N, C-alpha and C positions, 0 to 999 in steps of 0.2 A: 487268263481266267485271273491277272491282280491289273490289270484295266484301272476297274472299275475300284475301290477300298472297299466298298465293302463287302462286298468277294468275301476278302483278303480274312476281312473283322467276323465274316460269319463259319468261316473258317476254323478260327480258333477259337471262336466261341466254343463249338462243335468239340474240336481236339484239346480244353481243358475242362468243358463238362464228362467226357467219357470219363477223363484225369477225376476228375471226383466224385463220379461212383462206383467205379475200379479206384480207389480207394481204402473209402466206405466199408467197400465187402474184404480186403483188407487181400484183395486181387495181385495187387504190385509188393511188391515185396517192399522190406525200410530201405534195404544198401541203395535204390533206383527210388525212390518221395524225391532227391533231388535233383534230381537228373531228367527225369518225364519233364522236371517246368522249364530247368534249363536248356533241352532239345526243345522245348515247343517256342524259349525266347528269341532263342539261332533260329528255328524258318518262321518265327515277325518277321526277326531280324533279313536276313539274306534275302525275305519279299521285298519291304520297303526296300533295300536298295535298285531289286532288281524290278520295283519301281519306278525308283528315282532316277538310274540307269534310259529307259525304259525313253520316261518324260521331263528333263532335268529342270521346268521346270516345276517339278511338284518336292521342292526345294524340304515342306516337313517330312518329306517318304525317311527320308534322309537323315532328320532328324530326330525322328524316331527311329525309328533306323540304331542313330547308333547308343538312346539310351535302355531299345532291347538291349544292344550285346553287351550295355554293360552292367544288365540282370542277369543273364547267361554267365559272365565270366566271372559275375562275382557265386554266381548257383554254386557254377562250379569250382568254384576253392570253397563254400564250405562242404564242399561232397570231400575232397579232395586231401583238403589241408582245413581241417575248422579248426586245430589252431590257433592259425591266421586267422579265419572270416574275419573274428571280432575285428585283425588287425586292419584291413587291409582290405575285407572286404567293403570299407562305405565309403571309402577314396576310388575304393576304383569304378566305384557306383558315382561316383560326382566328377568326376574323372571324363566316364562319356559322357557324359549330358553339361560337360563342358567341350564333353567334341563334336558332340551334337545343335552346343549355339555356335561355335564357330564353324564348324558347316555351309550355316545358314552365309552364313556374312559371305567364304570363301565363293558362295554361288552366285551369290549376289549381295554387291560392294553398293548396294542403294540399301541395303536391309541393314544398315549398323547402327540395331540398338541391340543384334543382339549376340553382338561386345560385349555389354555386360551383366548376359547373365553369366556368357562363361567368358568372366572375370570369376563374378560372385565366386559360382560355384567350384573353378579350379579351384578358390585362397579358399570354399571350406575344401576339401579335397585334403590341399596340404594342412588344413589348417585340423581335421579330424585328423590326419593322422599322427600328427605329433603329440594330437591327446595321445594318444591311443599308447606312443610308444613306454616298458615302461621308464626306460634311457633316464637319466634326469639335464634335463636339455638348457644353455644352458642361454637362452631368452623366453620369452611372454608367446607359449603360445597366440593363444588372442590377438598381440601385436598384428602376424600375421599374415590376418583379413583385415586389417589397413591397409595393409601393405600392399595385400594383392587389389585390394579394388583398388588404391592411388592408382597401382601400375597400371587397372585395368583404361585408368580416364584418360592417366599419360599417350594409351598405344590410343588410343578412341584421340585426340588434340591431334595427331596423323593421317586422320583420316579425311576423308574428302566424303559431301556428301552432296550432291546435285549439284556438285565442278566448286561450292566453296567449305574451306579447310572447319575443322569443327572443333574449332579454337576454344570456344568457350566450355572447354571437358581439361584441362592447361586451368581449373580454380578453383575444381570438387578432387582434386590430382595433386597440385601439393597440399595441400592443412591434412588432404589420407594421407599422404608416403610419410611422413610430420608426425606425425599423430601415432602413426602405427610401428616407429623408425622407435617412441617418447615407452612407446611400451611396450618392447619386445625388448628393447634393451637399457631401459632408462631406472633408474631410481626416484627411489623417493627425492633422497640427496641428490641424484643429478640436474633432476625439477625445476631445480632452483639456478642451473647456472643455461639448461639448456634453453628454457622456461624465451628468458630476455637476449638469450646472442640474435634465438627463433625469427624474435620482434624487430631485430636491430637488422636481420636475413629479409626477412619481409619488404621494410620499406625498402632498404636499399633496391632489394624487383621492384619498389612500385618507380621508385624515381628515375629509378634506370627504363624502364616500357614508356613514363612519359617523358619522357627526351629524347628516346627515339626514335621515338612520332611527333616530334617536335623536327626531326631533325628528315 
């Protein structure tokens, strides 16, 4: 039945339409209103994963399956742990998005571009979690985003596509990591010291790269 993705989409639309009608007429109790969407997301996710395992070339099915799994888990957290929902609901969904994009690269190593949105969404998940933390943090959460982006490009620089290493990714990785660290841990006083040190470090790295190429 799910060999054609249009069949799956049609079934889900029908189920969701039936759910909306039942909700409008008050047939579905309030306590179950969060469970029904979660159940629909779970059914859709299982169906998409089944489509992928039946035909591994459908990498998009695995990706969307992770997306829907994140929605399902977030919905279940909202039902069974509403107090925690505001804190972890968003990070769970963003983490599922990251897994979805990561699965694209793991399935097909030529689709290296998927590493970038995977790292971005994982970084956003971390920022979302830290920003919703009631405790006082010893760092600025916004810096975590740039550190995550830097690590993403650093990982990308180790990947080979069509037999060639994506060495260019090291160039955005270094400034993102430096800026993220400064933003997360730096203060106005430390910037005046760290700035010159970073310039010196950058100059040393450029000289080292130049000398290594000559040798």
